[in-house]
C-alpha positions in Angstrom: 41.9 -0.5 -18.9 42.2 0.2 -15.2 41.5 3.8 -14.2 44.1 3.8 -11.4 46.9 2.7 -13.8 45.7 5.2 -16.4 45.8 8.1 -14.0 49.1 7.0 -12.4 50.9 6.8 -15.8 49.4 10.2 -16.8 50.7 11.8 -13.6 54.2 10.1 -13.8 54.6 11.2 -17.4 53.5 14.8 -16.6 56.0 14.9 -13.7 58.7 13.7 -16.0 58.0 16.3 -18.6 58.1 19.1 -16.0 61.3 17.7 -14.4 63.0 17.7 -17.8 61.8 21.3 -18.5 63.4 22.5 -15.2 66.6 20.4 -15.5 67.2 21.8 -19.0 68.1 25.1 -17.5 70.2 24.1 -14.5 73.7 25.7 -14.5 75.7 22.5 -14.6 79.0 24.3 -15.3 78.5 26.5 -12.2 77.8 23.5 -10.1 80.9 21.7 -11.4 83.0 24.8 -10.6 81.6 25.0 -7.1 82.5 21.4 -6.5 85.9 21.6 -8.1 87.0 25.3 -7.8 90.5 24.6 -9.1 89.2 23.4 -12.5 87.5 26.1 -14.5 86.8 26.2 -18.2 88.7 28.8 -20.3 85.8 31.1 -20.9 84.0 30.7 -17.5 84.1 34.4 -16.7 82.2 35.2 -19.9 79.8 32.4 -19.3 79.2 33.5 -15.8 78.4 37.1 -16.8 75.8 35.7 -19.3 74.2 33.5 -16.7 73.9 36.3 -14.2 72.5 38.8 -16.7 68.9 39.9 -16.4 68.2 39.2 -20.1 69.2 35.6 -19.6 67.1 35.2 -16.5 64.1 36.5 -18.4 65.0 34.1 -21.3 65.3 31.2 -18.9 61.9 32.0 -17.2 60.1 32.3 -20.5 61.6 29.1 -21.9 60.9 27.1 -18.8 57.3 27.9 -19.2 57.3 26.9 -22.8 59.2 23.7 -22.1 56.5 22.9 -19.4 53.9 22.9 -22.2 55.4 19.6 -23.3 53.3 18.1 -20.5 50.2 19.0 -22.5 51.6 17.4 -25.6 52.4 14.3 -23.5 48.9 14.2 -21.9 47.1 14.6 -25.3 49.1 11.9 -27.0 48.8 9.6 -23.9 45.0 10.0 -23.6 44.3 9.6 -27.3 46.5 6.6 -27.8 45.4 4.9 -24.6 41.7 5.3 -25.6 42.2 4.2 -29.2 44.6 1.3 -28.6 43.3 0.3 -25.2 46.9 0.0 -24.0 48.3 2.4 -21.5 51.9 1.4 -21.9 52.0 2.2 -25.6 50.3 5.5 -24.9 52.8 6.2 -22.1 55.9 5.5 -24.3 54.6 7.2 -27.4 53.5 10.2 -25.3 57.0 10.5 -23.8 58.5 10.2 -27.2 56.2 13.0 -28.5 57.1 15.2 -25.5 60.8 14.6 -26.1 60.5 15.6 -29.8 58.6 18.8 -28.8 61.3 19.6 -26.2 64.0 19.0 -28.9 62.3 21.4 -31.3 61.8 24.0 -28.5 65.5 23.6 -27.5 66.5 24.6 -31.0 64.6 27.9 -30.9 65.7 28.5 -27.3 69.4 28.1 -28.3 68.9 30.5 -31.2 67.5 33.1 -28.8 70.3 32.4 -26.3 72.9 33.1 -28.9 71.3 36.4 -29.7 71.5 37.3 -26.0 75.2 36.4 -25.9 75.9 38.9 -28.6 
């Protein structure tokens, strides 16, 4: 196992996890409305008030941090599997899979909390 490849895949996977954590909370509807102002969803005004509320901003900040913790899950899985199996590619792929599963679980709880903020 080459150390340079090991470290490079570790860094790439961690950057991917952080990127997904931040892209999960981008206001895609707002971007779409800015690009095409004539096309707006029916309940855009209600959605826009939610996005601009301080409660949602705190929610977003809290869950971005929690989603960023998926990098630790990735790194742990990657290092353990790479050391045990002596194959960095398997460790990389299974580490990303583990991070994706953890993000999916966190997304479920984040959406439950977001629905409580909407009410």
